[in-house]
Rosetta silent file (secondary structure, phi, psi, omega in degrees, C-alpha in Angstrom):
SEQUENCE: MITLPNNCQCSELTVYPKNWQSGGTALLKINWYIQYYFRDPLFKKQFPYGKLQIIKGMNKYKTLPERRAYTKDAMEHELRLLKDKAYNPITGISTEPIETDCEIDPNTNFTDALDKALHKIKVEKDTLADIKSVLKYFCQSVKSLRYDIIPISQVKRKHIRHALDNCATIKKKSGQQISSTTIGNI
SCORE:     score description
SCORE:     0.000 S_00000001
   1 L     0.000  140.468  178.791   97.860   84.413   83.326 S_00000001
   2 E  -101.137  125.959 -179.032  100.374   82.638   85.480 S_00000001
   3 E   -82.234  134.047 -174.515   99.744   82.848   89.261 S_00000001
   4 E  -123.221  166.299  176.982  102.843   83.741   91.221 S_00000001
   5 H   -56.808  158.529  175.326  103.706   84.090   94.956 S_00000001
   6 H    66.846   28.727 -177.554  102.495   87.162   96.873 S_00000001
   7 H    58.257   25.602  177.033   99.250   87.301   94.798 S_00000001
   8 E   -89.869  164.493  173.204  101.180   88.500   91.749 S_00000001
   9 E  -144.302  160.066  172.487  100.551   87.333   88.220 S_00000001
  10 E  -144.786  154.195  175.440  102.305   87.459   84.859 S_00000001
  11 L   -76.017  170.937  175.057  101.294   86.808   81.299 S_00000001
  12 L   -62.761  140.938  176.529  102.865   84.020   79.209 S_00000001
  13 L   -76.597  124.776  179.094  106.388   84.856   78.169 S_00000001
  14 E  -119.083  155.525 -176.485  106.543   85.440   74.444 S_00000001
  15 E  -115.166  139.421  172.059  109.483   85.845   72.076 S_00000001
  16 E  -112.573  128.802    5.520  109.840   88.248   69.201 S_00000001
  17 L   -77.305  157.537 -174.458  110.138   87.200   66.429 S_00000001
  18 L   -64.139  -32.914 -178.750  107.214   84.733   66.707 S_00000001
  19 L   -97.869   38.927 -175.508  108.898   82.173   64.501 S_00000001
  20 L   -67.285  -23.099 -179.493  112.135   82.139   66.522 S_00000001
  21 L   -88.905  -25.125 -174.369  112.072   78.335   66.800 S_00000001
  22 L  -116.955  -16.035 -175.315  111.376   77.534   63.189 S_00000001
  23 L   -67.698  172.098 -177.676  112.552   80.435   61.026 S_00000001
  24 L   -94.865 -166.043 -177.481  115.592   80.579   58.816 S_00000001
  25 H   -62.358  -19.652  178.077  118.801   82.625   58.889 S_00000001
  26 H   -61.601  -21.021 -179.832  116.958   85.805   58.054 S_00000001
  27 H   -68.389  -20.142 -178.011  115.967   85.889   61.726 S_00000001
  28 H   -71.205  -15.262  179.237  119.564   86.755   62.658 S_00000001
  29 H   -88.366   -8.387 -177.264  119.049   90.246   61.190 S_00000001
  30 L   -97.227  144.082  173.937  116.091   90.894   63.539 S_00000001
  31 L   -75.933  123.042 -179.695  116.453   92.054   67.146 S_00000001
  32 L   -94.038  150.943  172.409  115.140   89.357   69.462 S_00000001
  33 E  -161.463  159.969  176.190  113.554   89.930   72.842 S_00000001
  34 E  -111.851  139.818  176.996  111.276   88.177   75.397 S_00000001
  35 E  -137.575  155.408  176.402  108.345   90.081   76.845 S_00000001
  36 E  -165.043  157.958  175.130  105.613   89.607   79.451 S_00000001
  37 E  -101.047  131.978  179.328  103.338   91.702   81.672 S_00000001
  38 E  -108.614  128.617  178.657  103.850   91.508   85.399 S_00000001
  39 E  -119.177  128.234  175.886  100.970   92.421   87.805 S_00000001
  40 L  -122.840  125.058 -177.414  101.358   93.150   91.419 S_00000001
  41 H   -62.947  -23.867  176.865   98.186   94.105   93.398 S_00000001
  42 H   -72.534  -19.229  179.437  100.246   96.529   95.487 S_00000001
  43 H  -114.901   31.611 -175.654  101.074   98.563   92.325 S_00000001
  44 L   -62.923  -40.235  179.345   97.614   98.398   90.744 S_00000001
  45 L   -67.191  -41.190 -179.749   97.360  102.247   90.533 S_00000001
  46 L   -70.916  -38.482 -178.442  100.771  102.698   88.900 S_00000001
  47 L  -130.173   78.261 -173.284  100.364   99.781   86.508 S_00000001
  48 L   -65.124  -27.592  176.870   96.671   99.019   86.069 S_00000001
  49 L  -101.827    2.249 -175.452   97.368   96.596   83.143 S_00000001
  50 L    98.689  159.160  179.111  100.626   95.331   84.567 S_00000001
  51 E   -95.223  129.826  178.566  104.178   96.433   83.872 S_00000001
  52 E   -70.934  125.928  178.906  105.698   95.383   80.566 S_00000001
  53 E  -112.777  129.877  174.508  108.952   93.477   81.087 S_00000001
  54 E  -123.497  134.460  179.252  111.395   93.051   78.208 S_00000001
  55 E  -115.667  121.925  179.941  114.414   90.767   78.326 S_00000001
  56 L  -115.440  179.595  177.404  117.205   91.332   75.840 S_00000001
  57 L   122.774  -11.412 -178.354  120.645   89.863   75.359 S_00000001
  58 H   -79.868  -17.112 -175.474  120.107   87.161   72.779 S_00000001
  59 H   -70.804  -15.206  179.456  121.279   89.297   69.886 S_00000001
  60 H   -71.597  -17.229  176.804  124.930   88.875   70.889 S_00000001
  61 L   -87.026  131.161 -169.036  124.754   85.258   69.613 S_00000001
  62 L  -101.190   -4.176  174.866  125.474   85.119   65.898 S_00000001
  63 L  -117.943  152.438 -177.636  124.197   81.626   65.029 S_00000001
  64 H   -60.411  -49.181 -178.016  120.591   80.397   65.146 S_00000001
  65 H   -59.259  -39.987  179.163  121.270   77.372   67.401 S_00000001
  66 H   -65.214  -47.871 -177.212  123.133   79.539   69.975 S_00000001
  67 H   -62.422  -40.359  179.374  120.488   82.263   69.903 S_00000001
  68 H   -67.471  -43.572 -177.787  117.614   79.770   70.240 S_00000001
  69 H   -64.828  -42.977  179.925  119.358   77.944   73.119 S_00000001
  70 H   -66.937  -37.883  178.429  120.023   81.216   74.972 S_00000001
  71 H   -65.596  -41.354  176.444  116.452   82.421   74.455 S_00000001
  72 H   -61.744  -47.254  179.284  115.051   79.153   75.777 S_00000001
  73 H   -63.812  -36.929  178.807  117.384   79.272   78.812 S_00000001
  74 H   -64.234  -41.352  179.121  116.516   82.953   79.420 S_00000001
  75 H   -63.256  -47.570  179.901  112.793   82.166   79.443 S_00000001
  76 H   -62.035  -40.650  176.759  113.198   79.230   81.829 S_00000001
  77 H   -59.755  -48.478 -178.810  115.457   81.362   84.104 S_00000001
  78 H   -61.169  -45.791  174.896  112.944   84.130   84.238 S_00000001
  79 H   -60.304  -40.316  175.862  110.054   81.787   85.060 S_00000001
  80 H   -61.627  -44.594  178.267  112.134   80.190   87.889 S_00000001
  81 H   -57.041  -47.667 -175.988  112.879   83.624   89.288 S_00000001
  82 H   -67.711  -41.767 -174.489  109.201   84.614   89.211 S_00000001
  83 H   -86.503  -49.701 -172.702  107.797   81.375   90.550 S_00000001
  84 H   -82.943  -39.466 -176.019  110.462   79.935   92.874 S_00000001
  85 L   -99.789   -0.069 -179.173  112.219   83.008   94.104 S_00000001
  86 L    53.092   44.213  177.725  109.136   85.281   94.115 S_00000001
  87 E   -70.708  133.506  178.770  110.979   87.884   92.069 S_00000001
  88 E  -115.008  103.616 -178.967  109.116   91.119   91.628 S_00000001
  89 L   -62.008  -25.194  179.229  110.347   93.069   88.553 S_00000001
  90 L   -68.232  -47.029 -179.232  108.604   96.227   89.712 S_00000001
  91 L   -92.190  -17.000 -178.397  110.520   96.459   92.985 S_00000001
  92 L    74.218   16.609 -178.945  113.542   94.404   91.840 S_00000001
  93 E  -108.275  142.216  179.268  113.331   92.350   95.030 S_00000001
  94 E  -119.637  125.688  175.726  113.343   88.583   95.243 S_00000001
  95 L  -130.171  125.269  179.545  111.983   86.842   98.326 S_00000001
  96 L   -70.617  134.709  176.691  111.765   83.108   98.568 S_00000001
  97 L   -66.157  136.112  178.903  108.308   81.936   99.639 S_00000001
  98 L  -102.465  122.422  177.124  108.372   80.474  103.110 S_00000001
  99 L  -114.748  118.824 -178.663  106.261   77.405  103.823 S_00000001
 100 L   -97.119  171.780 -179.808  105.972   76.519  107.511 S_00000001
 101 L   -63.372  -31.579 -173.331  104.586   73.398  109.103 S_00000001
 102 L   -96.526  -10.561 -175.076  101.341   75.084  110.054 S_00000001
 103 L  -118.415  154.828  172.015  100.587   77.026  106.907 S_00000001
 104 L  -112.553  131.355 -179.488   99.764   76.259  103.319 S_00000001
 105 L   -52.742  129.986 -176.639  100.973   78.704  100.668 S_00000001
 106 L   -59.907  -20.715 -176.506   98.056   80.950   99.574 S_00000001
 107 L   -94.343    2.203  178.078   98.984   80.269   95.887 S_00000001
 108 L   -70.071  137.263 -179.607   98.630   76.490   96.238 S_00000001
 109 E   -58.882  152.104 -173.199   95.964   75.051   93.964 S_00000001
 110 H   -53.943  -51.101  179.193   92.647   74.151   95.650 S_00000001
 111 H   -66.618  -40.322  178.916   92.963   70.336   95.490 S_00000001
 112 H   -63.096  -38.714  177.907   96.643   70.420   96.369 S_00000001
 113 H   -66.541  -39.085  175.855   95.851   72.497   99.444 S_00000001
 114 H   -61.565  -40.827  179.931   93.188   70.009  100.496 S_00000001
 115 H   -67.375  -41.889  178.092   95.660   67.185  100.104 S_00000001
 116 H   -63.951  -44.213  178.003   98.340   69.030  102.165 S_00000001
 117 H   -59.846  -38.857  179.745   95.780   69.808  104.872 S_00000001
 118 H   -62.280  -37.399  179.229   94.737   66.148  104.969 S_00000001
 119 H   -77.891  -15.373 -177.706   98.358   65.131  105.640 S_00000001
 120 H   -92.948  -22.615 -175.906   98.757   67.732  108.335 S_00000001
 121 L   -76.713  150.062  179.293   95.727   66.954  110.444 S_00000001
 122 L  -119.746  105.493 -177.695   95.961   64.627  113.404 S_00000001
 123 L  -137.529  173.692  178.320   92.759   62.662  113.966 S_00000001
 124 L   -66.460  156.065 -178.029   91.682   59.107  114.798 S_00000001
 125 H   -58.053  -44.765  177.749   92.148   56.438  112.133 S_00000001
 126 H   -60.641  -46.216  179.357   88.413   56.054  111.533 S_00000001
 127 H   -62.776  -36.540  179.933   87.875   59.789  111.211 S_00000001
 128 H   -67.437  -37.566  177.321   90.754   60.034  108.761 S_00000001
 129 H   -63.634  -39.856  177.677   89.149   57.264  106.663 S_00000001
 130 H   -64.655  -44.650 -178.851   85.865   59.225  106.654 S_00000001
 131 H   -64.073  -41.192  178.943   87.566   62.434  105.626 S_00000001
 132 H   -61.899  -40.181  179.047   89.455   60.638  102.764 S_00000001
 133 H   -61.457  -48.264 -178.302   86.112   59.191  101.539 S_00000001
 134 H   -64.951  -44.938 -177.319   84.450   62.598  101.514 S_00000001
 135 H   -65.530  -28.382  178.511   87.484   64.285   99.886 S_00000001
 136 H   -58.967  -50.509 -179.287   87.535   61.664   97.098 S_00000001
 137 H   -75.816  -34.764  178.805   84.140   62.802   95.791 S_00000001
 138 H   -66.343  -42.956 -179.553   84.694   66.452   96.681 S_00000001
 139 H   -66.792  -37.814  176.040   87.957   66.562   94.737 S_00000001
 140 H   -61.854  -40.855  177.449   86.319   64.865   91.783 S_00000001
 141 H   -64.145  -45.964  178.730   83.584   67.473   91.913 S_00000001
 142 H   -58.992  -42.758 -179.194   86.153   70.321   92.183 S_00000001
 143 H   -68.336  -38.118  179.064   88.031   68.951   89.179 S_00000001
 144 H   -67.533  -28.765  177.218   84.881   68.570   87.071 S_00000001
 145 L   -86.531   -5.991 -178.546   84.026   72.218   87.773 S_00000001
 146 L    66.776   25.470  176.097   87.645   73.217   86.921 S_00000001
 147 H   -82.934  -11.255 -174.356   88.041   74.802   90.364 S_00000001
 148 H   -68.926  -13.215  178.403   91.167   72.746   91.015 S_00000001
 149 H   -94.268   -5.022  179.648   93.348   75.380   89.306 S_00000001
 150 L   -78.136  130.793  175.021   92.126   78.203   91.587 S_00000001
 151 E   -62.633  144.522 -178.179   94.631   79.171   94.276 S_00000001
 152 H   -55.799  -27.589 -179.348   93.324   78.394   97.741 S_00000001
 153 H   -73.268  -14.268 -178.786   93.472   82.088   98.702 S_00000001
 154 H  -110.362    5.496  174.958   90.884   82.879   95.994 S_00000001
 155 L   -70.967  124.807  178.867   88.429   80.043   96.840 S_00000001
 156 L  -109.173  172.548 -179.084   85.142   81.601   97.926 S_00000001
 157 H   -60.436  -36.345  178.869   82.125   80.191   99.678 S_00000001
 158 H   -61.961  -36.102  178.066   80.269   79.950   96.284 S_00000001
 159 H   -65.734  -42.585  176.937   82.995   77.622   94.939 S_00000001
 160 H   -62.685  -46.092 -178.733   82.541   75.284   97.914 S_00000001
 161 H   -60.804  -44.944  178.109   78.796   75.395   97.563 S_00000001
 162 H   -63.206  -40.226 -178.177   78.938   74.580   93.846 S_00000001
 163 H   -67.260  -41.419  179.136   81.402   71.773   94.420 S_00000001
 164 H   -66.204  -39.891  178.293   79.174   70.307   97.188 S_00000001
 165 H   -63.073  -37.528 -178.735   76.080   70.557   94.969 S_00000001
 166 H   -75.243  -16.478  175.288   78.054   68.847   92.212 S_00000001
 167 H   -62.280  -33.940  179.392   78.985   65.990   94.561 S_00000001
 168 H   -62.247  -41.648  176.259   75.470   64.666   94.266 S_00000001
 169 H   -64.355  -44.662 -179.073   75.967   64.368   90.484 S_00000001
 170 H   -60.843  -45.393 -179.680   79.361   62.710   90.914 S_00000001
 171 H   -69.115  -36.571  176.177   78.019   60.122   93.359 S_00000001
 172 H   -63.943  -38.308  175.465   74.972   59.354   91.209 S_00000001
 173 H   -60.077  -35.472 -178.433   77.278   58.709   88.253 S_00000001
 174 L   -84.397   -1.142  177.611   79.190   56.248   90.321 S_00000001
 175 L    89.784    8.337 -178.966   75.980   54.380   91.305 S_00000001
 176 L  -101.344  157.142  178.170   75.829   55.462   94.968 S_00000001
 177 L   -99.065  146.557  176.241   72.960   57.316   96.558 S_00000001
 178 L  -138.848  141.312 -178.771   73.232   60.659   98.293 S_00000001
 179 L   -82.665  125.839 -178.847   70.643   62.583  100.201 S_00000001
 180 H   -73.516  -19.909  176.616   69.914   65.995   98.729 S_00000001
 181 H   -73.221  -29.708 -179.541   68.800   67.203  102.188 S_00000001
 182 H   -64.645  -45.364  178.217   72.253   66.533  103.539 S_00000001
 183 H   -73.582  -35.542 -174.223   73.807   68.943  101.035 S_00000001
 184 H   -68.277  -17.920 -178.679   70.890   71.428  101.127 S_00000001
 185 L   -83.063   -5.565 -175.965   71.430   72.050  104.859 S_00000001
 186 L   -84.463    0.000    0.000   74.867   73.577  104.354 S_00000001
């Protein structure tokens, strides 16, 4: 699933026929289309499994290179609409996500959000150096647990706890000592 703005998701975009990139001229006799499922938490009752979206229009091209090029462009255009313009196919409304100076987009990945927050805080130089040192190992721990792909809005206390527990392992591997009581008190 692809995470989108406004807590929406969509499946990978697929093309019918499956061998659209490698098949021969017989593919020109088949109707082509792109499909994906779009999920919006606000419409969970109406579309519990997501709404099937089908994109057509590539059959008007009569040569394989033209049809393939149009299909590729259509897929890229649809993904740009979904990701950058926050297009919602259920409502037909597109709203550009707004990022202000004081907020981080809820769909930002965990480690990217930490990095953005680090650049936004205003603290003393020594404190900033300490925070960078802690974040170095914390981010390594987050990545080793594969939590770095989780949007910051979906990070729970358990994720932070697991990442902190895993910091001890990360620091031991690098040859530094860490006190287990320090982490255990959190």
